[in-house]
VOROFI-766240 format. One record per residue (C-alpha): x, y, z. Coordinates in steps of 0.05 Angstrom, whole numbers, plus 5000, padded with zeros to 4 digits. Layout:
N
XYZ...
END
This chain:
431
162853586288165653126234167452406254173952066234170651576186172351646112164951656094163252186145169352586126167452576053160252786070162753336116167553596063161953606011157454006058163054496073164954586000157654665981156655196035162855576013160555555940153655795960156656366001161156565943155156585896151157005944157057475954157157625880149657735878150058165940155358625909151258695845145158855887148959415923151059695856143859675831141360055893146460595879144460605806137160695823139061245870141061655809133661655789130561705858133862185908130361865968132161145950139161085980138161226054145261036073151660776039158260636071161360156022167260305975166961035952168660815881162060435877158161085886162761445836161560885786153960955793154361705782158561615720154561045689147661315703144360665682137460725652131360465690130559935636137659685647136759685723130259295717133258785670139258665715134658595776130658065739137157705721139457725794132857435818133556865768140756735788139056735861133456235849138555735822142655745886140855145930136555305991141155526047136755146097140554506080146954806110143754866179146055586183139856016196143556656180145156396110137856216100135756906123140957226078138156876016131157086034133557796047136757845978130557555944125858055977130358655971131758545897124458415884122659075919127959435878124859165814117959415838120860105852123760125782116859965753113760525795118961025771117360815700110061005712106660375738100960565786099660115845094160125896096360265968096159535991099359265927104859775934106359616007106458875991111258975933115959455970115459246043112958526040107058696084099858966082096859376138089959216165084159656142079860006194073060326183071661036207067560736264073960446295076861136304070261446325070060986385077061206408075361936394069261866440073961686497078362296481072162746480070762536551077862726573078063386536070963686541068964356514066664696450069664696381073064136341076763616382083363756348082864486369081164306441086763796442091864316418089664816471089664276525096764046510100064726502102964696573106864066551110864396495118364386505120765106499125565176440130965456485130664816527129664316470136864096463137864026538131663586545133363176483140563056506138062816574133362326540138962086495143661986554138461566591136661146530144061036514145660816585139860326585141960046517149359966536147259576597144559026551147559106482154959096463156059686416162359876377166760286425167260876378159760936360156961636363151962116332150862866328144263226332141963786286135564196289132464336221126264626189121964556127121763786127115863316117118162876176119162996251125962666258131062306214137261886225142561946170147361376181154261546155158160906168163860776216158560736271156661476265149861796251147162496242140362566274135963136251130063396290124863816253122664426293117364686244111864506294111764506370115263906402111763606462114963286522113262566502117362656438123862716477124261976494120661776430125862116386131861916430129761186428127261166356132961546321138461356371138460836426136360286415133260496348136160686281143160866304143960206341140759806284145360086231151560036276150159296291148859136218155459466198159359116254156258416251154458336178158858796136165358796176165058106209161757716152163358136091156058166069156358786025148858816013148459136082153259696064147460026028140460166054134860216003129360626036123560335996124759616015122559086065128559266108124959916126119259556160124159216207128159856216122160286233118659746273124759616317125860366325118760466350118659856394125460056421122060546468118659966504125159576506129160146536123660276587120959596605114859876641110860516636112560636709119960656693118961156638114361596679119161606738124861846692120562366657117562646722124262686757128662906698125263126634119263516660123463946707128764056653123264296605120064726659113564326654109164146713110563416729104263376771100263326706104662776675099662216690093962626661098062786599100162066585093161796595091062216536097262026496095561286506088861416472092261826417096861236402090660816388089361286330096061106297092860726240088761326220094761586181094760926142087461016124088661726099094661486058090860896030085061336007089561885980094061415941088061015915084961655889078961625934080362305965084562905946089863275986084963756020080263196039086162806068087963396112080763466136080262706148086562726191083863316230077562926246079962216255087262296275085762926317091263326282091464076278091364336206098964476203100663786229095563456183098563836124105563616143103062886147099862936078106363206049109862606080104762136048105362465980112862375982113661696016106761386001105660696032111960776074107260986130105660266147112760136170111660536234105260246263104859566229112359496236112059626310106259146320109858586281116358686318112758716385109258056372115657726347119757946408114457826460113057126433120356956445121657326510115057306549115557756610123157686617126458376607133358076596130657586544127058166511133558546504137357946477131957776426131658506406139158556396139157906357133858176310137758826300143858416279140357956229137857976157130757796181125258136141117658216151116257506127120757236181116957616235110457236222
END
């Protein structure tokens, strides 16, 4: 608080005026950034994942159709302009400091995406560093072989492990006729658990659609005004564990909550228009996917909690024998340890070390994927490339960040999680 002395009053006035000027400068840069994201979306149909700013901005981008050269030049100009703004840390407002860092990283990633669209070829790790401000660890084949050995012991028999695994888990498929019922029950539980700890806009909602012929398993399309459309891909069988996974990841407390809180707290309350647009190939995605994946363990604090709910509610609703739930999840825990196998396949494919067919075979062997699922994953990698790191590395980074601040306190975990969802913090800020 400012004192009554003339000197202190003058100093306080200077700080306030400097902070206001800094905010005004960043507001201008933020709006230009949003326009650039929309402009780049004219060249890359996957780039703009969500936009709920002024409709005329989108119309303007469609009419202008800026060239990649023009977009790249303006991005470079914005980076230089932002560098001239005094460090927000001097204001004492952490959110302003995070905002400045957010704009720096997001614009830099946009410039990298422009270069890629113009033909620049990047190695997997260089690409993930440029787009997502992070590099995933590298694992040798022997790392996965050790885990696969444990799976072999749980699923004995003849033939490839992926084949035995698929036969073993057939009883845990959710029948298509019961899929929506099971999914809606999972959503209801995840929403109730989220609302008990996080204040959401009163009119938030989402609808669920079941789709086919997609390279992903689920997708949240945020439409603004606290509404999402969640699509679930039914090309391949959906297993019982995916009900809570999808409900938490795409809905509560995952993507739907993340986007709703950003719109409420940053766009509407603060007027930070850079958050009215979501550039998919950007550092923001690592935080978005990481929090969505970790959200499962926030909603269900312990495995015991989740198992109780699934045994009593989801397994019966799906017509699956709950007596085998512990056996099923013991195997799923091992399968999760193979998460980084997809990164290795992507790294080798993008670096030109293996081709598409070899990537499919590698995933069958080291990620224990049936051919159809491995082919779907390779299609995802070919389309989204190093984006794959955002799921596993993102989850690990978010987990470490939250647990360091909350310890074993479930309430503190929720509060830190909600705080992260409502902030401009990016991968660098999770270290």
